[in-house]
TORKOLFI-596388 format. One line per 5 residues: their letters; for each residue x, y, z of C-alpha. Coordinates in steps of 0.2 Angstrom, whole numbers. Layout:
BEGIN
a) X/Y/Z ~ ...
//
This chain:
BEGIN
mhlfq) 452/258/-183 ~ 463/263/-197 ~ 467/244/-200 ~ 448/241/-201 ~ 445/255/-214
ffktl) 460/248/-224 ~ 452/230/-226 ~ 435/238/-229 ~ 442/247/-244 ~ 453/233/-249
iprtr) 439/220/-252 ~ 429/230/-265 ~ 445/233/-274 ~ 450/215/-274 ~ 433/210/-279
arirc) 433/222/-293 ~ 450/216/-299 ~ 444/198/-298 ~ 429/203/-308 ~ 440/212/-321
tidyl) 451/196/-322 ~ 436/185/-324 ~ 429/196/-338 ~ 446/197/-346 ~ 448/178/-346
lgntf) 430/175/-352 ~ 430/188/-366 ~ 414/196/-371 ~ 402/182/-366 ~ 398/172/-351
dyftn) 390/158/-361 ~ 401/143/-361 ~ 394/126/-362 ~ 401/108/-366 ~ 387/106/-378
lypgn) 394/117/-391 ~ 408/109/-403 ~ 418/123/-411 ~ 428/110/-421 ~ 445/118/-418
hscit) 453/103/-411 ~ 471/98/-412 ~ 480/92/-428 ~ 481/74/-421 ~ 463/74/-417
rkiln) 459/81/-434 ~ 469/67/-443 ~ 461/53/-433 ~ 444/60/-437 ~ 447/62/-455
rlirk) 454/45/-456 ~ 439/37/-448 ~ 426/47/-458 ~ 433/48/-476 ~ 429/30/-481
vnldd) 412/31/-474 ~ 401/36/-490 ~ 387/49/-489 ~ 379/48/-507 ~ 372/62/-517
hnlek) 354/55/-514 ~ 355/59/-496 ~ 364/76/-499 ~ 350/81/-510 ~ 338/80/-495
insld) 349/94/-487 ~ 351/104/-502 ~ 332/105/-506 ~ 328/112/-489 ~ 323/130/-485
kdaci) 339/140/-483 ~ 332/150/-469 ~ 326/135/-459 ~ 334/130/-443 ~ 341/112/-446
iyask) 341/99/-432 ~ 349/81/-435 ~ 341/67/-425 ~ 349/51/-421 ~ 340/36/-413
nkrlf) 354/31/-402 ~ 366/42/-392 ~ 383/40/-402 ~ 396/54/-402 ~ 403/47/-418
dflyf) 387/51/-427 ~ 388/70/-422 ~ 407/70/-427 ~ 404/62/-444 ~ 390/74/-449
htrlk) 399/89/-442 ~ 415/85/-451 ~ 408/79/-467 ~ 394/92/-470 ~ 406/106/-465
aldlp) 418/101/-479 ~ 404/101/-491 ~ 398/118/-486 ~ 381/112/-480 ~ 372/115/-463
ypelg) 382/105/-451 ~ 378/102/-432 ~ 387/112/-419 ~ 376/111/-404 ~ 374/93/-397
fdlhf) 359/93/-386 ~ 363/81/-371 ~ 380/78/-378 ~ 396/84/-370 ~ 412/86/-378
ffllp) 424/87/-363 ~ 438/77/-371 ~ 437/85/-388 ~ 438/103/-382 ~ 454/114/-381
vkrlf) 461/116/-363 ~ 458/135/-365 ~ 440/132/-368 ~ 437/120/-355 ~ 445/132/-343
riwls) 433/146/-348 ~ 418/134/-346 ~ 424/129/-329 ~ 426/148/-324 ~ 410/154/-331
hldyf) 400/140/-322 ~ 409/143/-306 ~ 406/162/-307 ~ 388/159/-311 ~ 386/147/-296
fhhfs) 393/159/-283 ~ 381/172/-289 ~ 365/161/-291 ~ 370/145/-280 ~ 365/134/-295
fkdfy) 373/129/-311 ~ 369/138/-328 ~ 357/128/-338 ~ 360/126/-357 ~ 341/128/-361
ksgya) 334/140/-347 ~ 348/152/-350 ~ 342/154/-368 ~ 359/150/-375 ~ 353/135/-385
fqelf) 339/146/-394 ~ 351/160/-396 ~ 363/149/-405 ~ 350/141/-416 ~ 343/159/-420
sgksg) 361/164/-426 ~ 361/150/-439 ~ 369/136/-430 ~ 362/118/-433 ~ 359/106/-419
fvhli) 360/87/-415 ~ 348/77/-404 ~ 346/59/-400 ~ 329/51/-397 ~ 332/35/-386
eeddf) 344/32/-372 ~ 340/23/-356 ~ 350/35/-345 ~ 342/51/-353 ~ 325/44/-352
ynrfi) 327/40/-333 ~ 333/58/-331 ~ 319/65/-340 ~ 305/54/-333 ~ 311/53/-315
ratpd) 322/69/-312 ~ 312/80/-324 ~ 328/86/-333 ~ 325/96/-349 ~ 319/87/-364
plyhl) 327/94/-380 ~ 312/90/-391 ~ 301/99/-379 ~ 312/115/-380 ~ 312/113/-399
ieyqk) 293/113/-399 ~ 293/128/-388 ~ 306/137/-399 ~ 295/133/-415 ~ 279/140/-407
hmkrp) 288/157/-404 ~ 297/158/-420 ~ 291/161/-438 ~ 306/152/-445 ~ 303/133/-448
viiip) 313/120/-438 ~ 317/106/-449 ~ 322/89/-441 ~ 332/77/-452 ~ 332/59/-445
ediiy) 349/51/-448 ~ 356/34/-445 ~ 373/27/-448 ~ 370/8/-451 ~ 385/-2/-447
vtkpm) 378/-19/-451 ~ 366/-20/-466 ~ 361/-38/-462 ~ 343/-41/-455 ~ 340/-44/-437
hknpg) 337/-62/-431 ~ 322/-65/-419 ~ 334/-75/-407 ~ 351/-66/-406 ~ 367/-76/-406
lgeil) 381/-76/-394 ~ 390/-63/-404 ~ 376/-51/-403 ~ 374/-54/-384 ~ 392/-50/-382
fgthe) 396/-36/-395 ~ 378/-29/-398 ~ 365/-32/-410 ~ 365/-27/-428 ~ 353/-12/-424
kpgwl) 363/-7/-409 ~ 381/-13/-410 ~ 393/-10/-396 ~ 407/2/-397 ~ 420/-12/-400
krmti) 410/-19/-415 ~ 407/-2/-422 ~ 426/2/-421 ~ 431/-14/-429 ~ 419/-11/-444
llrqp) 424/7/-445 ~ 443/2/-446 ~ 441/-14/-456 ~ 426/-12/-467 ~ 421/6/-468
ekirv) 414/4/-486 ~ 400/-8/-479 ~ 393/6/-468 ~ 378/15/-474 ~ 374/33/-470
elarp) 355/37/-472 ~ 346/53/-470 ~ 327/50/-469 ~ 313/61/-475 ~ 315/78/-466
vnlke) 301/83/-454 ~ 295/101/-454 ~ 291/104/-436 ~ 279/119/-439 ~ 269/107/-451
flarp) 269/93/-438 ~ 262/104/-424 ~ 249/111/-436 ~ 241/93/-438 ~ 224/93/-430
eierl) 228/78/-419 ~ 244/86/-413 ~ 238/104/-411 ~ 226/100/-398 ~ 239/92/-386
dsefq) 249/101/-374 ~ 268/103/-377 ~ 273/88/-366 ~ 262/76/-375 ~ 267/84/-392
thrlr) 285/80/-387 ~ 280/61/-384 ~ 271/61/-401 ~ 286/69/-410 ~ 298/57/-403
sflvd) 288/42/-408 ~ 285/49/-425 ~ 304/52/-428 ~ 308/34/-421 ~ 296/26/-432
ilnrq) 303/35/-447 ~ 321/29/-443 ~ 314/11/-440 ~ 306/11/-457 ~ 322/19/-465
rksit) 333/5/-457 ~ 321/-9/-462 ~ 321/-2/-480 ~ 340/-7/-480 ~ 341/-22/-469
gpvlk) 323/-29/-471 ~ 312/-36/-457 ~ 317/-46/-443 ~ 321/-64/-449 ~ 311/-79/-442
srqei) 315/-97/-445 ~ 305/-107/-457 ~ 298/-117/-443 ~ 292/-101/-434 ~ 284/-95/-450
tedil) 275/-112/-452 ~ 269/-112/-434 ~ 263/-94/-435 ~ 253/-99/-451 ~ 246/-115/-445
trqsl) 241/-109/-428 ~ 231/-94/-434 ~ 213/-95/-428 ~ 205/-92/-445 ~ 215/-105/-453
refla) 212/-118/-439 ~ 193/-115/-442 ~ 195/-117/-460 ~ 204/-133/-458 ~ 191/-140/-446
dyaak) 177/-135/-459 ~ 187/-143/-473 ~ 189/-159/-464 ~ 171/-160/-460 ~ 165/-156/-478
nnisl) 177/-169/-486 ~ 175/-182/-473 ~ 193/-182/-468 ~ 200/-183/-451 ~ 207/-167/-444
kktnk) 224/-175/-441 ~ 226/-179/-460 ~ 220/-162/-465 ~ 233/-153/-453 ~ 246/-165/-460
kaasy) 242/-161/-478 ~ 242/-142/-474 ~ 259/-143/-466 ~ 265/-153/-481 ~ 259/-139/-492
ineia) 268/-126/-482 ~ 284/-137/-483 ~ 281/-137/-502 ~ 278/-119/-504 ~ 289/-109/-491
anynl) 306/-101/-493 ~ 320/-104/-481 ~ 328/-86/-481 ~ 346/-89/-477 ~ 359/-75/-477
riinl) 374/-86/-480 ~ 366/-93/-496 ~ 362/-75/-501 ~ 380/-69/-498 ~ 386/-85/-508
gnwil) 374/-81/-522 ~ 381/-63/-523 ~ 399/-69/-525 ~ 394/-82/-538 ~ 383/-71/-548
twifk) 395/-57/-548 ~ 408/-68/-556 ~ 395/-75/-569 ~ 387/-59/-574 ~ 405/-51/-577
nifeg) 408/-66/-588 ~ 393/-66/-599 ~ 387/-48/-599 ~ 395/-32/-604 ~ 386/-23/-589
lvvdq) 370/-21/-579 ~ 362/-4/-583 ~ 352/2/-568 ~ 346/20/-564 ~ 351/24/-546
kqinr) 338/37/-543 ~ 324/24/-547 ~ 331/12/-534 ~ 332/26/-521 ~ 314/31/-525
mreky) 309/13/-523 ~ 318/11/-506 ~ 309/27/-500 ~ 292/19/-504 ~ 298/4/-494
teapl) 299/14/-478 ~ 280/16/-480 ~ 274/-1/-485 ~ 280/-18/-492 ~ 284/-18/-511
ilvpc) 277/-30/-524 ~ 290/-31/-538 ~ 282/-34/-554 ~ 295/-37/-568 ~ 292/-43/-586
hkshl) 299/-61/-588 ~ 310/-64/-603 ~ 323/-76/-596 ~ 327/-88/-581 ~ 340/-75/-576
dylll) 326/-63/-571 ~ 325/-73/-555 ~ 343/-69/-551 ~ 345/-52/-558 ~ 333/-42/-548
pyvmf) 337/-49/-531 ~ 356/-46/-536 ~ 353/-28/-541 ~ 343/-25/-525 ~ 356/-33/-514
rnnmp) 370/-24/-522 ~ 361/-7/-519 ~ 358/-11/-500 ~ 340/-17/-501 ~ 334/-34/-494
cphia) 332/-48/-507 ~ 313/-50/-510 ~ 304/-66/-508 ~ 301/-73/-526 ~ 286/-82/-533
agknl) 294/-96/-543 ~ 286/-110/-553 ~ 287/-127/-545 ~ 297/-134/-560 ~ 312/-124/-553
sfwpl) 312/-134/-536 ~ 323/-148/-542 ~ 339/-152/-533 ~ 351/-144/-531 ~ 344/-127/-537
gplfr) 328/-129/-526 ~ 336/-128/-509 ~ 347/-114/-515 ~ 333/-104/-522 ~ 323/-107/-506
gggaf) 338/-100/-496 ~ 338/-85/-508 ~ 320/-81/-504 ~ 311/-91/-518 ~ 294/-99/-513
flrrt) 286/-111/-525 ~ 269/-112/-533 ~ 260/-124/-544 ~ 255/-119/-562 ~ 237/-121/-558
fkgat) 226/-120/-542 ~ 211/-127/-550 ~ 202/-139/-539 ~ 215/-137/-525 ~ 205/-128/-512
lytki) 216/-132/-497 ~ 232/-128/-507 ~ 225/-112/-512 ~ 220/-107/-494 ~ 237/-112/-488
faayl) 246/-102/-501 ~ 235/-87/-498 ~ 239/-88/-479 ~ 258/-89/-483 ~ 257/-73/-494
eklly) 247/-64/-479 ~ 261/-69/-467 ~ 275/-63/-478 ~ 266/-46/-480 ~ 262/-45/-462
egfni) 281/-48/-458 ~ 285/-34/-470 ~ 294/-43/-484 ~ 295/-38/-502 ~ 287/-50/-514
kifie) 292/-52/-532 ~ 279/-60/-544 ~ 279/-63/-563 ~ 263/-56/-568 ~ 264/-64/-586
ggrsr) 264/-81/-577 ~ 279/-88/-587 ~ 293/-82/-598 ~ 289/-73/-614 ~ 295/-82/-630
tgkll) 290/-68/-641 ~ 300/-54/-634 ~ 285/-43/-630 ~ 274/-44/-614 ~ 262/-58/-612
tprpg) 244/-56/-607 ~ 244/-54/-588 ~ 238/-68/-577 ~ 229/-59/-562 ~ 228/-74/-551
glsmi) 243/-71/-540 ~ 240/-52/-541 ~ 222/-55/-534 ~ 229/-65/-519 ~ 241/-52/-514
ikahl) 228/-38/-515 ~ 216/-49/-505 ~ 229/-52/-492 ~ 231/-33/-490 ~ 212/-31/-489
ngacd) 212/-44/-476 ~ 223/-33/-465 ~ 240/-41/-468 ~ 247/-23/-471 ~ 240/-6/-471
nlyfv) 246/-2/-489 ~ 256/-10/-504 ~ 267/-2/-517 ~ 267/-11/-534 ~ 283/-8/-543
pifvg) 282/-11/-562 ~ 300/-16/-568 ~ 307/-18/-586 ~ 321/-31/-588 ~ 328/-31/-606
ydrvl) 343/-40/-614 ~ 353/-36/-629 ~ 353/-55/-631 ~ 344/-68/-621 ~ 352/-85/-617
eeday) 337/-95/-621 ~ 334/-89/-639 ~ 337/-107/-647 ~ 324/-115/-635 ~ 312/-100/-638
lkeie) 313/-103/-657 ~ 309/-121/-655 ~ 294/-117/-643 ~ 287/-103/-654 ~ 287/-114/-669
ggsks) 276/-127/-660 ~ 289/-138/-651 ~ 287/-144/-633 ~ 295/-135/-618 ~ 310/-144/-611
petlk) 308/-147/-592 ~ 321/-140/-580 ~ 333/-154/-574 ~ 350/-156/-566 ~ 357/-161/-583
glint) 350/-145/-591 ~ 359/-135/-577 ~ 375/-144/-580 ~ 374/-140/-599 ~ 372/-121/-595
rkflk) 391/-121/-594 ~ 392/-117/-612 ~ 383/-100/-609 ~ 398/-94/-599 ~ 409/-95/-615
kkygk) 398/-82/-624 ~ 395/-63/-622 ~ 377/-58/-621 ~ 378/-39/-622 ~ 370/-28/-608
vyirf) 356/-30/-597 ~ 344/-15/-594 ~ 334/-14/-578 ~ 322/0/-575 ~ 309/4/-561
ddpis) 293/13/-564 ~ 285/24/-550 ~ 278/13/-537 ~ 259/12/-537 ~ 250/13/-520
ikdyi) 235/0/-521 ~ 227/10/-507 ~ 227/26/-518 ~ 222/16/-534 ~ 207/8/-525
hqthm) 202/26/-519 ~ 203/32/-537 ~ 193/19/-545 ~ 179/20/-531 ~ 180/2/-529
dpara) 172/-4/-512 ~ 181/-21/-508 ~ 168/-25/-494 ~ 154/-24/-506 ~ 162/-30/-523
tdpef) 156/-47/-529 ~ 169/-59/-535 ~ 167/-55/-554 ~ 168/-36/-550 ~ 184/-39/-539
mdfvk) 192/-49/-553 ~ 187/-36/-566 ~ 196/-23/-555 ~ 212/-34/-553 ~ 212/-36/-572
kfsyk) 211/-18/-575 ~ 225/-15/-563 ~ 236/-29/-571 ~ 234/-20/-588 ~ 240/-3/-579
lmsai) 255/-12/-573 ~ 259/-19/-590 ~ 257/-2/-598 ~ 269/5/-585 ~ 282/-9/-588
nkqav) 281/-4/-607 ~ 284/14/-602 ~ 301/9/-594 ~ 307/-1/-609 ~ 324/2/-617
atphg) 326/3/-636 ~ 341/-8/-640 ~ 351/-8/-657 ~ 347/-27/-659 ~ 329/-23/-658
iiasa) 330/-8/-670 ~ 340/-18/-683 ~ 329/-33/-682 ~ 314/-22/-685 ~ 323/-14/-700
ilnsp) 327/-32/-707 ~ 310/-40/-705 ~ 300/-25/-710 ~ 308/-25/-727 ~ 295/-27/-741
knsfs) 307/-40/-749 ~ 317/-54/-741 ~ 333/-47/-749 ~ 339/-29/-746 ~ 355/-18/-746
kgqmi) 363/-12/-730 ~ 359/6/-736 ~ 341/2/-736 ~ 341/-7/-719 ~ 351/8/-711
erant) 338/20/-719 ~ 324/11/-710 ~ 334/9/-694 ~ 337/28/-694 ~ 319/32/-697
ylnil) 314/21/-682 ~ 327/30/-672 ~ 321/47/-676 ~ 303/42/-671 ~ 310/36/-654
mndka) 319/52/-651 ~ 303/62/-656 ~ 294/52/-642 ~ 308/54/-630 ~ 310/35/-628
elset) 323/28/-617 ~ 338/23/-628 ~ 352/11/-624 ~ 369/20/-621 ~ 377/12/-637
llldl) 364/21/-648 ~ 368/38/-640 ~ 387/36/-640 ~ 392/29/-658 ~ 377/25/-668
dntfn) 386/20/-684 ~ 398/8/-675 ~ 384/1/-665 ~ 373/-3/-680 ~ 388/-11/-689
tvihn) 392/-22/-674 ~ 374/-28/-673 ~ 374/-32/-692 ~ 390/-42/-690 ~ 383/-51/-675
flsrn) 368/-56/-684 ~ 378/-62/-699 ~ 390/-72/-687 ~ 374/-81/-679 ~ 367/-85/-697
fmelv) 351/-74/-695 ~ 355/-68/-712 ~ 368/-70/-725 ~ 377/-60/-739 ~ 369/-62/-757
dedee) 387/-62/-764 ~ 397/-73/-752 ~ 413/-68/-760 ~ 411/-49/-755 ~ 425/-45/-743
eitdd) 419/-28/-737 ~ 402/-23/-732 ~ 396/-7/-739 ~ 379/2/-741 ~ 377/-7/-758
tyfiv) 380/-24/-750 ~ 364/-35/-751 ~ 358/-47/-738 ~ 345/-61/-737 ~ 336/-67/-722
khnkr) 336/-85/-717 ~ 318/-91/-716 ~ 322/-103/-701 ~ 329/-88/-691 ~ 315/-75/-694
aildy) 306/-80/-678 ~ 322/-76/-668 ~ 324/-60/-677 ~ 305/-57/-673 ~ 309/-60/-654
yknsv) 322/-45/-655 ~ 310/-34/-665 ~ 296/-37/-652 ~ 308/-31/-638 ~ 305/-14/-645
isffi) 288/-15/-653 ~ 279/-6/-639 ~ 288/10/-644 ~ 281/9/-662 ~ 263/2/-659
paaft) 255/20/-659 ~ 265/24/-675 ~ 260/8/-683 ~ 242/9/-679 ~ 242/27/-686
avail) 251/22/-701 ~ 239/8/-705 ~ 224/20/-703 ~ 232/32/-715 ~ 236/18/-728
evdrf) 218/12/-727 ~ 211/30/-730 ~ 220/28/-747 ~ 221/46/-750 ~ 235/58/-751
kfalp) 225/71/-742 ~ 216/67/-726 ~ 211/74/-708 ~ 215/67/-691 ~ 197/62/-687
dlvrr) 198/50/-703 ~ 210/39/-693 ~ 201/37/-676 ~ 189/23/-681 ~ 202/12/-688
yrfle) 215/16/-674 ~ 201/11/-661 ~ 198/-5/-670 ~ 216/-10/-669 ~ 217/-6/-651
kifhd) 202/-17/-648 ~ 208/-32/-658 ~ 226/-31/-651 ~ 220/-28/-633 ~ 230/-44/-627
effnd) 245/-41/-638 ~ 249/-23/-633 ~ 245/-14/-617 ~ 238/3/-621 ~ 240/17/-609
teitc) 222/21/-604 ~ 226/38/-598 ~ 230/44/-616 ~ 216/44/-628 ~ 218/37/-646
eehis) 216/55/-653 ~ 231/60/-642 ~ 241/45/-648 ~ 237/50/-666 ~ 241/68/-664
ncikg) 258/64/-657 ~ 262/52/-671 ~ 257/65/-684 ~ 270/77/-676 ~ 283/63/-678
fineg) 278/59/-696 ~ 279/78/-700 ~ 296/79/-693 ~ 302/64/-703 ~ 294/71/-719
ilvpd) 281/58/-721 ~ 267/71/-719 ~ 265/89/-722 ~ 252/101/-716 ~ 240/106/-730
ptgmd) 241/125/-733 ~ 222/126/-736 ~ 216/118/-720 ~ 222/118/-702 ~ 217/100/-699
tlnlt) 221/93/-716 ~ 237/84/-720 ~ 246/78/-736 ~ 255/62/-738 ~ 272/64/-747
slglr) 278/52/-760 ~ 292/47/-749 ~ 280/46/-734 ~ 270/32/-742 ~ 285/21/-742
klkwf) 290/25/-725 ~ 272/23/-718 ~ 273/5/-724 ~ 289/3/-713 ~ 279/7/-698
aaftl) 263/-2/-703 ~ 273/-18/-706 ~ 275/-20/-687 ~ 256/-26/-686 ~ 258/-38/-701
pfles) 263/-54/-692 ~ 249/-51/-680 ~ 236/-48/-693 ~ 241/-64/-702 ~ 240/-74/-686
yktal) 223/-67/-682 ~ 217/-71/-700 ~ 224/-89/-698 ~ 214/-91/-682 ~ 198/-85/-691
lyfek) 201/-97/-706 ~ 203/-111/-694 ~ 186/-106/-685 ~ 178/-105/-701 ~ 181/-124/-705
eqkal) 178/-130/-687 ~ 162/-132/-677 ~ 164/-126/-659 ~ 183/-124/-660 ~ 183/-113/-644
sqdek) 176/-128/-634 ~ 194/-136/-634 ~ 208/-133/-622 ~ 217/-116/-625 ~ 234/-124/-627
elakk) 227/-138/-638 ~ 218/-126/-648 ~ 233/-115/-651 ~ 243/-130/-657 ~ 229/-135/-669
ihsyg) 228/-117/-676 ~ 247/-118/-678 ~ 247/-134/-688 ~ 234/-126/-699 ~ 245/-111/-701
vrlyk) 259/-121/-706 ~ 249/-128/-720 ~ 243/-111/-726 ~ 262/-105/-726 ~ 267/-120/-737
rkqvs) 253/-115/-749 ~ 259/-97/-748 ~ 243/-91/-741 ~ 253/-84/-726 ~ 268/-74/-731
lkesm) 277/-72/-714 ~ 285/-87/-705 ~ 285/-76/-689 ~ 266/-75/-689 ~ 265/-94/-685
sliny) 266/-90/-666 ~ 257/-101/-653 ~ 256/-85/-642 ~ 248/-75/-656 ~ 236/-89/-659
rnaar) 231/-90/-641 ~ 228/-72/-640 ~ 218/-72/-656 ~ 207/-86/-649 ~ 204/-76/-633
ffsrn) 199/-61/-643 ~ 187/-70/-654 ~ 179/-79/-640 ~ 175/-62/-632 ~ 167/-57/-648
kings) 155/-72/-649 ~ 165/-82/-662 ~ 165/-100/-657 ~ 166/-109/-673 ~ 159/-111/-691
edqiq) 142/-107/-685 ~ 147/-89/-681 ~ 150/-86/-700 ~ 143/-68/-700 ~ 155/-62/-686
idyfk) 170/-72/-694 ~ 166/-63/-711 ~ 166/-46/-703 ~ 183/-48/-695 ~ 190/-57/-710
qiisr) 185/-44/-722 ~ 193/-30/-711 ~ 209/-40/-708 ~ 211/-45/-726 ~ 209/-27/-732
lirvi) 222/-21/-719 ~ 235/-35/-725 ~ 233/-29/-743 ~ 236/-11/-740 ~ 251/-14/-729
as) 259/-28/-741 ~ 255/-20/-758
//
């Protein structure tokens, strides 16, 4: 009996001692899980992790997405695939940067990374729980996950994994997203999910994987051996991307989500996050690549095209076999042959070339990041200005170097010659004819090809001007290609499109000699293999810097909505009018991104001199005045203008002297001072005009305002006195300069007046709020600005004089007419009836003919209209040149 009592009292004591021992070993809590990563690993583990992580870059653009979040938010990082390294990377990297870093790994277990002491506590706590409840403690049901999130810890969740899907779908194991949704519903604090992706291979996926991808994993989901090899050997090629954060509270508040129960909300959330990550990856790697043959077959086997081909064959009395063969030959003539090997080879060659001929490529990284983010939503249509053949190469090169896929490029058929043609096709170029007139089948095939590119998700680059500008400024847009792309969107090729206006500017263009010849009436030299070989000479010279700037992408869907255009009901003329207006909007946006270069400012100061000879001091005074106006307008200036202005201007002056654009009046003068006089060579004025025109868009509002003030011909005037003439200049030069239609001419004039007041050209009249006085110094400076319009006024006057002597002049071919006006202009120049050699421009004459055609001037029979414009233009030339 005593023995029984002894054991009876011993068991509770033993149990109490065991309980005390367990409590002592576990500390103050029983919540121990392998899902929590404390990060206090051994020294060896820390060194290995740091070695793997330190060379994988996380750029500032991505970090800004975390920094901009609400500080009180609960942060969850979401990965598409289940990878332990993703968690460790963000934990280690963000912790070092003092940013919210993941500590809770939903459905991740850190057995081999935890200290032995912690593993023992986890084992002991779960064993203790099992003996009390005959089940293991759950990470979610216990409330531990929410408790840790509430305390400020960040989590990490993955979205797609075969085993986890099986467990959730078949075994009904907890879904982390489901619990996050439930947590959000009971909390005021927002849950922010940041989709992330560590991209080991930035190359696009091929539709048919090769043997390497079968063995070692695809580009999208590389195997552990492939990942480790890249991590150790080429960590600089790995891209770490954070997509747009998702506010879970806002997501659940959407009407189409709110009405669902939590289970279906979970499915929608997972699909939404996966879609974001897929789009994010595509913005870097590009869409899945198909072979040229696959693209051709996809186009030619479309039902709508097959019906068109059958109808075309019947209407033209051609066999369907011949029609199909012709259609296939057109595809072969047009289509690109996108090849990664050629793109990589091109990257290597172009890096070497650009380092040899340029002092640097100036690109705004923020603008590229903004463009890439838009690509996650819809394909991009890249719309750069076109000043050089190098434009074809520079933009794809910049995009490739900034981890974006090379676009498909619309190139003229003249560039398809061997060996460049096959290389360009491999780099993404597709070729088009200069005109589609009368080629119904070719037009249809080309349109079908564009639709296919957009459907596949490729970016497309088009030159809206049609060809290279030989004048330095933007040419009148040709909306044909633009209309085909917009129609492809309207036909359902893609849900939306983003048009990206792009400025490409050069300190010095390679083709300036050829441009001089063409501007002055010479014929354009065709592109040939011999011409390609002769380009070796360009590698021996330096051409300064290249400036590439990207304007805000414009959604065509939003633009259609803003303009209230109904594509389904619009007639062809209405649709083309819509496209023209949109093209002018794009041109205006390109001008907004222009960069003012020292070459352009000095060329302006030279050509806008009232005399052909001038001192260095006079030239620098004009250049400084122009620069002050640019700074007043907050224009984008080249770096050299901001760093060392005097040295920059001197460098350009010496450069122009060495290239014989101008010469010293006193050839024996050893040192150039402010009193040194120069004289401009007449046969080089057109080249200087090219560089002046590269900055002319900045000065057009000031030039129009200056002309209007000079025409008033009073030292005291009011702002309303200038509006009528400003509007006339905007109208007549509509095809020369692309005005921002969102800013009224009154606003332009008002802004210019402020700049003129700051420069001492004008002073407010003390007797009246709206009255201004012109200073004696200001009269001289106004003419420096008005002089920007003088070559164009002379060109348009020459065109009027030609129409005055010709009957039905505008019935001629546009190019032929421009050449005839040019020949007439040369005669007027020799008679000294035209003062500026640069006014004899084929492009100016062509634009003048278009304007006068719109204003009912067809030839000498329209003398009343001719007299009206001639009188105004002649008066403006007098007030500027006097």
